[in-house]
C-alpha positions as CSV (number, residue, x, y, z in Angstrom):
1,X,0.0,0.0,0.0
2,X,1.4,3.5,-0.9
3,X,2.2,6.0,1.8
4,X,-0.3,8.4,0.2
5,X,-3.1,5.9,0.5
6,X,-2.1,5.0,4.1
7,X,-2.1,8.7,5.1
8,X,-5.4,9.3,3.4
9,X,-6.9,6.4,5.5
10,X,-5.4,7.9,8.7
11,X,-7.0,11.3,7.7
12,X,-10.4,9.7,7.3
13,X,-10.1,7.9,10.7
14,X,-8.9,11.1,12.4
15,X,-12.0,12.9,10.7
16,X,-14.3,10.3,12.2
17,X,-13.0,11.1,15.6
18,X,-14.5,14.5,15.3
19,X,-17.9,12.9,15.9
20,X,-16.8,12.3,19.5
21,X,-19.1,14.4,21.7
22,X,-16.3,16.5,23.0
23,X,-15.7,18.0,19.6
24,X,-19.4,18.5,18.7
25,X,-20.2,21.5,16.5
26,X,-19.9,24.7,18.5
27,X,-18.4,23.0,21.5
28,X,-15.5,24.7,23.2
29,X,-14.8,22.1,25.8
30,X,-11.2,20.9,25.8
31,X,-10.7,17.2,26.3
32,X,-8.8,15.9,29.4
33,X,-5.6,14.1,28.9
34,X,-7.5,10.7,29.6
35,X,-10.1,11.6,26.9
36,X,-7.4,12.6,24.4
37,X,-5.5,9.3,25.0
38,X,-8.9,7.4,24.6
39,X,-9.4,9.2,21.1
40,X,-5.8,8.1,20.1
41,X,-6.4,4.5,21.2
42,X,-9.6,4.4,19.1
43,X,-7.9,5.7,16.0
44,X,-5.0,3.4,16.5
45,X,-7.3,0.3,16.9
46,X,-8.8,1.2,13.5
47,X,-5.4,1.7,11.9
48,X,-4.5,-0.3,8.7
49,X,-2.6,-3.4,9.6
50,X,0.4,-2.3,7.4
51,X,1.1,0.4,10.0
52,X,1.1,-1.8,13.1
53,X,4.2,-3.1,14.9
54,X,3.3,-6.6,14.5
55,X,3.3,-6.1,10.6
56,X,6.4,-4.0,10.6
57,X,8.3,-6.5,12.7
58,X,7.8,-9.1,9.9
59,X,10.1,-7.1,7.7
60,X,13.0,-7.9,9.9
61,X,13.2,-11.4,8.6
62,X,13.1,-10.0,5.0
63,X,15.9,-7.4,6.0
64,X,18.1,-10.2,7.4
65,X,17.7,-12.2,4.3
66,X,18.9,-9.2,2.2
67,X,21.9,-8.9,4.4
68,X,20.7,-6.0,6.5
69,X,21.3,-5.8,10.2
70,X,18.6,-5.6,12.9
71,X,19.5,-3.9,16.2
72,X,16.8,-4.3,18.9
73,X,16.0,-2.1,21.9
74,X,12.9,-2.0,24.1
75,X,11.1,0.7,22.0
76,X,13.0,0.6,18.8
77,X,14.0,-2.2,16.4
78,X,16.4,-0.7,13.9
79,X,17.0,-2.1,10.5
80,X,20.2,-0.7,8.7
81,X,22.8,-1.5,6.1
82,X,25.4,0.6,7.9
83,X,28.4,-1.3,9.4
84,X,28.7,-2.1,13.1
85,X,29.9,1.0,15.2
86,X,29.5,2.3,18.6
87,X,27.3,5.2,17.5
88,X,25.0,3.0,15.4
89,X,24.7,0.2,18.0
90,X,23.6,2.7,20.7
91,X,20.7,4.2,18.7
92,X,18.0,2.0,20.2
93,X,19.4,2.7,23.6
94,X,19.1,6.4,23.1
95,X,15.5,6.0,21.6
96,X,14.7,4.0,24.6
97,X,15.9,6.7,26.9
98,X,13.8,9.3,25.0
99,X,10.4,7.5,25.3
100,X,9.9,8.1,29.1
101,X,11.1,11.8,28.6
102,X,8.4,12.3,25.9
103,X,5.9,10.6,28.1
104,X,6.8,13.0,30.9
105,X,6.6,16.0,28.7
106,X,3.1,15.1,27.4
107,X,2.1,13.8,31.0
108,X,1.3,10.4,29.6
109,X,1.5,7.7,32.3
110,X,4.6,5.6,32.1
111,X,2.7,2.3,32.1
112,X,0.8,3.5,29.0
113,X,4.0,3.8,26.9
114,X,5.8,0.7,28.4
115,X,4.9,-1.7,25.5
116,X,5.1,0.8,22.6
117,X,7.6,-0.1,19.9
118,X,8.5,1.3,16.5
119,X,10.5,-0.2,13.6
120,X,13.1,2.2,12.4
121,X,15.0,2.1,9.1
122,X,18.4,3.8,8.9
123,X,19.6,4.0,5.3
124,X,23.1,4.4,4.1
125,X,22.8,3.0,0.5
126,X,19.2,2.6,-0.8
127,X,20.4,-0.1,-3.3
128,X,21.0,-2.5,-0.3
129,X,17.2,-2.4,0.2
130,X,16.3,-3.1,-3.4
131,X,15.4,-6.6,-2.9
132,X,13.0,-5.7,0.0
133,X,9.6,-3.8,0.3
134,X,11.0,-1.8,3.2
135,X,11.6,1.5,1.2
136,X,8.8,1.0,-1.2
137,X,6.4,2.0,1.7
138,X,8.0,5.4,1.8
139,X,8.8,6.9,-1.8
140,X,10.9,9.9,-2.4
141,X,12.5,9.8,1.1
142,X,14.7,13.0,1.5
143,X,15.6,13.0,5.2
144,X,13.1,11.2,7.4
145,X,9.5,10.1,7.6
146,X,7.3,8.5,10.2
147,X,3.9,6.8,9.8
148,X,2.2,4.4,12.1
149,X,4.8,2.1,13.9
150,X,7.3,2.8,11.1
151,X,10.1,5.4,10.7
152,X,12.7,5.9,8.1
153,X,15.9,8.2,8.2
154,X,18.8,8.6,5.9
155,X,22.3,8.6,7.0
156,X,23.6,12.1,8.2
157,X,26.8,14.0,8.3
158,X,27.3,13.9,12.1
159,X,26.5,11.5,14.9
160,X,24.5,14.2,16.5
161,X,22.3,15.0,13.6
162,X,21.6,11.2,13.0
163,X,20.4,11.0,16.5
164,X,18.4,14.2,16.2
165,X,16.6,13.0,13.0
166,X,15.8,9.6,14.7
167,X,14.3,11.3,17.7
168,X,12.5,13.8,15.5
169,X,10.7,11.0,13.6
170,X,10.2,9.2,16.9
171,X,8.3,12.1,18.4
172,X,5.9,12.0,15.4
173,X,5.4,8.3,16.0
174,X,4.8,8.9,19.7
175,X,2.2,11.6,19.4
176,X,0.4,10.0,16.4
177,X,0.3,6.6,18.3
178,X,-1.0,8.0,21.6
179,X,-3.1,11.0,20.5
180,X,-4.2,9.9,17.1
181,X,-2.7,12.7,15.0
182,X,0.3,15.1,15.1
183,X,-1.7,18.4,14.5
184,X,-0.8,21.2,12.0
185,X,2.7,21.5,10.5
186,X,3.9,24.3,12.9
187,X,3.0,22.2,15.9
188,X,3.9,18.8,14.4
189,X,7.3,19.9,13.3
190,X,8.0,22.3,16.2
191,X,7.3,19.5,18.8
192,X,9.5,17.1,16.8
193,X,12.3,19.7,16.6
194,X,12.0,20.7,20.2
195,X,11.9,17.1,21.6
196,X,14.5,15.8,19.0
197,X,17.0,18.5,20.0
198,X,19.0,16.7,22.7
199,X,22.2,16.3,24.7
200,X,23.7,12.7,25.1
201,X,26.3,12.3,27.9
202,X,28.6,9.4,26.9
203,X,30.0,9.1,30.5
204,X,26.7,9.0,32.3
205,X,24.7,7.5,29.5
206,X,22.0,10.1,30.2
207,X,19.8,11.8,27.7
208,X,18.5,15.4,28.2
209,X,15.6,16.7,26.1
210,X,14.1,19.1,25.4
211,X,17.6,20.8,25.2
212,X,18.5,24.3,24.2
213,X,22.0,24.0,22.7
214,X,24.7,25.6,24.8
215,X,27.0,26.1,21.8
216,X,27.4,25.2,18.1
217,X,29.8,22.4,18.8
218,X,27.1,20.6,20.9
219,X,24.9,20.1,17.8
220,X,26.9,19.6,14.6
221,X,25.0,20.2,11.3
222,X,21.9,21.2,13.3
223,X,22.0,24.9,12.3
224,X,18.6,26.2,13.4
225,X,19.9,29.2,15.3
226,X,22.2,30.3,12.4
227,X,19.3,30.0,9.9
228,X,16.9,32.1,12.0
229,X,19.5,34.7,12.7
230,X,20.6,34.9,9.1
231,X,16.9,35.4,8.1
232,X,16.5,38.0,10.7
233,X,19.5,40.0,9.4
234,X,18.1,39.8,5.9
235,X,14.8,41.3,7.2
236,X,13.0,38.0,6.7
237,X,11.8,37.7,10.2
238,X,8.6,35.9,10.8
239,X,5.9,36.9,13.3
240,X,4.3,34.3,15.7
241,X,1.2,34.5,13.4
242,X,3.2,33.8,10.3
243,X,4.8,30.8,11.9
244,X,1.5,29.4,13.0
245,X,0.1,29.6,9.5
246,X,3.2,28.8,7.3
247,X,3.3,26.0,4.9
248,X,6.3,23.7,4.4
249,X,8.1,23.8,1.0
250,X,9.0,20.5,-0.3
251,X,11.7,21.8,-2.3
252,X,13.5,23.5,0.4
253,X,11.8,23.3,3.8
254,X,14.9,23.9,6.1
255,X,13.9,27.5,6.9
256,X,10.4,26.2,7.9
257,X,11.9,23.6,10.3
258,X,14.2,26.3,11.7
259,X,11.3,28.6,12.4
260,X,9.0,25.8,13.8
261,X,11.9,24.9,16.2
262,X,12.4,28.6,17.1
263,X,8.7,29.1,18.0
264,X,8.5,25.8,19.9
265,X,11.6,26.5,21.8
266,X,10.5,30.1,22.7
267,X,7.1,28.9,23.9
268,X,8.6,26.0,25.9
269,X,11.3,28.1,27.5
270,X,9.4,31.2,28.4
271,X,7.8,31.1,31.9
272,X,4.4,32.3,30.5
273,X,3.9,29.9,27.6
274,X,5.5,26.6,28.3
275,X,2.3,25.0,29.8
276,X,0.1,26.1,26.9
277,X,2.4,24.5,24.3
278,X,2.6,21.2,26.4
279,X,-1.1,21.0,27.1
280,X,-2.1,21.7,23.4
281,X,-1.5,18.0,22.5
282,X,-5.0,17.1,23.7
283,X,-6.4,19.0,20.7
284,X,-4.3,17.4,17.9
285,X,-7.3,15.4,16.6
286,X,-9.0,18.7,15.8
287,X,-9.1,20.1,12.3
288,X,-5.7,22.1,11.9
289,X,-7.3,25.5,11.7
290,X,-9.4,24.9,14.8
291,X,-6.3,23.6,16.6
292,X,-4.3,26.7,15.8
293,X,-7.3,29.1,16.6
294,X,-7.7,27.5,20.0
295,X,-4.0,27.7,20.7
296,X,-3.9,31.4,19.5
297,X,-6.8,32.3,21.9
298,X,-4.9,30.5,24.8
299,X,-1.6,32.2,24.1
300,X,-3.3,35.6,23.9
301,X,-5.2,35.0,27.2
302,X,-2.0,34.1,29.1
303,X,0.1,36.9,27.5
304,X,-2.4,39.7,27.8
305,X,-1.3,40.8,24.4
306,X,2.4,40.9,25.0
307,X,3.5,37.9,23.0
308,X,4.5,40.0,20.0
309,X,7.0,41.9,22.2
310,X,8.3,38.8,23.9
311,X,8.8,37.1,20.5
312,X,10.6,40.1,18.9
313,X,13.0,40.4,21.9
314,X,13.7,36.7,21.8
315,X,14.6,36.8,18.2
316,X,16.7,39.9,18.6
317,X,19.0,38.1,21.2
318,X,18.6,34.5,19.9
319,X,21.9,32.7,20.5
320,X,23.2,29.4,21.9
321,X,22.8,29.0,25.6
322,X,19.9,31.4,25.7
323,X,18.8,31.9,29.3
324,X,15.0,32.2,29.4
325,X,14.8,32.7,33.1
326,X,17.2,35.6,33.1
327,X,15.8,37.2,29.8
328,X,12.1,36.9,30.5
329,X,10.5,40.3,31.1
330,X,8.7,40.2,34.4
331,X,6.5,43.3,33.9
332,X,5.3,44.8,30.6
333,X,2.7,47.1,32.2
334,X,2.3,50.5,30.7
335,X,4.3,53.1,32.4
336,X,3.2,56.4,34.0
337,X,4.2,59.9,32.7
338,X,7.4,61.2,34.2
339,X,7.0,63.8,36.9
340,X,9.0,67.1,36.6
341,X,11.0,65.9,39.6
342,X,12.2,62.8,37.6
343,X,12.7,59.3,38.9
344,X,15.4,57.1,40.2
345,X,15.8,53.4,39.1
346,X,18.0,50.6,39.9
347,X,18.6,48.0,37.1
348,X,20.1,44.6,37.7
349,X,23.1,43.6,35.6
350,X,22.0,40.0,35.4
351,X,18.7,40.5,33.8
352,X,17.2,41.2,30.4
353,X,15.0,44.2,29.8
354,X,13.5,45.7,33.0
355,X,10.5,47.9,33.1
356,X,11.3,51.5,34.1
357,X,7.7,52.3,34.8
358,X,7.9,55.5,32.7
359,X,5.7,56.4,29.7
360,X,7.8,58.4,27.2
361,X,6.0,60.5,24.7
362,X,6.8,60.9,21.0
363,X,8.9,64.0,20.3
364,X,9.7,64.7,24.0
365,X,13.3,64.7,25.3
366,X,14.5,62.9,28.4
367,X,17.8,63.0,30.2
368,X,19.6,60.0,31.8
369,X,22.4,59.9,34.3
370,X,23.8,56.5,35.3
371,X,26.4,55.3,37.8
372,X,27.5,52.0,39.2
373,X,30.1,49.4,39.0
374,X,29.0,45.7,38.2
375,X,30.4,42.5,36.9
376,X,29.7,41.3,33.3
377,X,31.5,38.0,33.4
378,X,35.1,36.8,33.3
379,X,38.0,37.4,31.0
380,X,41.0,35.0,31.4
381,X,39.8,34.0,34.8
382,X,39.5,37.5,36.1
383,X,36.3,39.2,36.9
384,X,35.3,41.5,34.1
385,X,34.1,44.7,35.8
386,X,32.0,47.5,34.0
387,X,30.5,50.9,34.5
388,X,27.6,52.2,32.4
389,X,29.8,53.1,29.4
390,X,30.7,49.4,29.0
391,X,34.1,47.8,28.4
392,X,35.6,48.1,24.9
393,X,37.8,45.0,25.1
394,X,34.6,43.0,24.3
395,X,31.5,43.8,22.2
396,X,28.1,42.2,22.0
397,X,25.8,43.0,19.0
398,X,28.1,45.9,18.0
399,X,28.1,47.6,21.3
400,X,30.5,47.6,24.2
401,X,29.9,44.8,26.6
402,X,28.1,46.2,29.8
403,X,27.0,49.5,28.3
404,X,23.6,50.7,29.7
405,X,20.9,50.4,27.0
406,X,17.4,51.7,26.9
407,X,14.4,50.7,24.8
408,X,11.0,52.0,24.3
409,X,8.2,49.5,23.7
410,X,5.6,51.3,21.6
411,X,2.0,51.4,22.7
412,X,0.4,50.6,19.4
413,X,2.8,48.5,17.4
414,X,4.4,46.7,20.4
415,X,7.8,47.1,18.8
416,X,11.0,47.7,20.4
417,X,13.4,50.8,19.7
418,X,16.6,50.4,21.5
419,X,19.2,53.0,22.1
420,X,22.6,53.4,24.0
421,X,22.6,55.5,27.3
422,X,26.1,54.9,28.8
423,X,26.8,57.2,31.7
424,X,24.7,60.1,30.5
425,X,22.7,61.1,27.4
426,X,19.7,63.1,26.4
427,X,17.3,61.4,24.1
428,X,14.2,62.2,22.2
429,X,11.6,59.4,21.9
430,X,10.6,58.6,18.4
431,X,7.3,56.9,19.7
432,X,5.1,56.9,22.6
433,X,5.5,53.9,24.9
434,X,7.0,52.4,28.0
435,X,10.8,52.6,28.5
436,X,12.9,49.6,29.6
437,X,16.6,49.3,30.6
438,X,19.4,46.5,30.6
439,X,23.0,46.2,30.5
440,X,24.4,44.9,27.1
441,X,25.3,41.3,27.4
442,X,24.5,38.0,25.7
443,X,21.5,36.0,27.1
444,X,23.8,33.1,27.5
445,X,26.0,35.0,29.8
446,X,23.7,36.9,32.1
447,X,24.0,34.2,34.9
448,X,27.5,35.2,36.0
449,X,26.7,39.0,36.1
450,X,26.4,40.8,39.4
451,X,25.6,44.3,40.6
452,X,23.3,47.1,39.6
453,X,23.1,50.4,37.8
454,X,21.5,53.5,39.4
455,X,19.8,55.7,36.9
456,X,18.4,59.3,37.4
457,X,15.8,60.1,34.7
458,X,14.5,63.6,34.2
459,X,12.9,65.9,31.5
460,X,15.3,66.7,28.8
461,X,16.3,70.3,28.1
């Protein structure tokens, strides 16, 4: 049976699930986790036999007859033509380690996933599979694919990215198996990217996911952060809304995967949005537009309209090791007009943007006088101290490390306009909005900062 026909049958079965009373026309009730898992079980029980593990497992005999190897783990039986190596042999072990972590993320009871198993196919040379039907079930395989209890991946350029692709396709299999569908593209691929991006510790044999990469070397050939940053520099930044509605280009969908990861990592890491992303899985059997509409409403309700500002700040500073706890903006409340007597503020050196509580008006001038001495990290084992003008031995985003920055968040557009302050400056606001402050440093290096800046703010002359 062709993959297209299989998928069409799954779509029909998923559509039938909408008759379930929870999803009756006009209903807004969200299913509980137990109810969502019951929907997944019903769809799975009606699944074509070609997709079931028992059928897929029969291909192992065919594979061995063709000279292919089968490496068995608890949750993955891996068929491959690649030669024996430590990295290849441990792939089922890593997959086995991922399953309880996926279950924990989606809050699926451990006993529910205990007997779940997939058959994976890792392909080095397609010709080695020519005498079998194993690849005929998935025509035009570019990188990876998953359906039912099957997944297929092609060999990759790094050990890390091979594991990443295996876990990515495994997430699809997990969600589809237990919840009956994977949802719209942005969610399906975003979750697979989020829960496939990982860290494997050879010494402790421990797997960590979801994992926000600490540096480029930790994720060879992964490249999501570089792609998003390059597109941002080229003024091809996507809004949250455009990611939620984007389509994947079969000719070159790499940017779409990067954006889907960026959004999922943002939602998962930010203190306001993580639960909404995790809980959304109960709705994956809904039509895609309804799923996304419900998610959009949920995000707007928890963010009180601030998600656009949170997202743009995240993209502006996106880098390896991004510290969500340190960079998350605690308060985005609209400020009050500055009194003639001015105002004194204290800004912490180890945080991202901090609300000054002041509403600045378009065309009006404001004066700033700052003082303080604080730490902005280490340089060759020595504490790197800074004052509001920053230190010129290191730069971040084109400005001295540690320099005091201001930014106004416009009332209407919810867009940021940043500017340098240093020890003193007079500045005329280009828009009306609330002003924020921070010291200039990478989001990955805020944790070792210490100290504060004292700022006197008054009307400009």
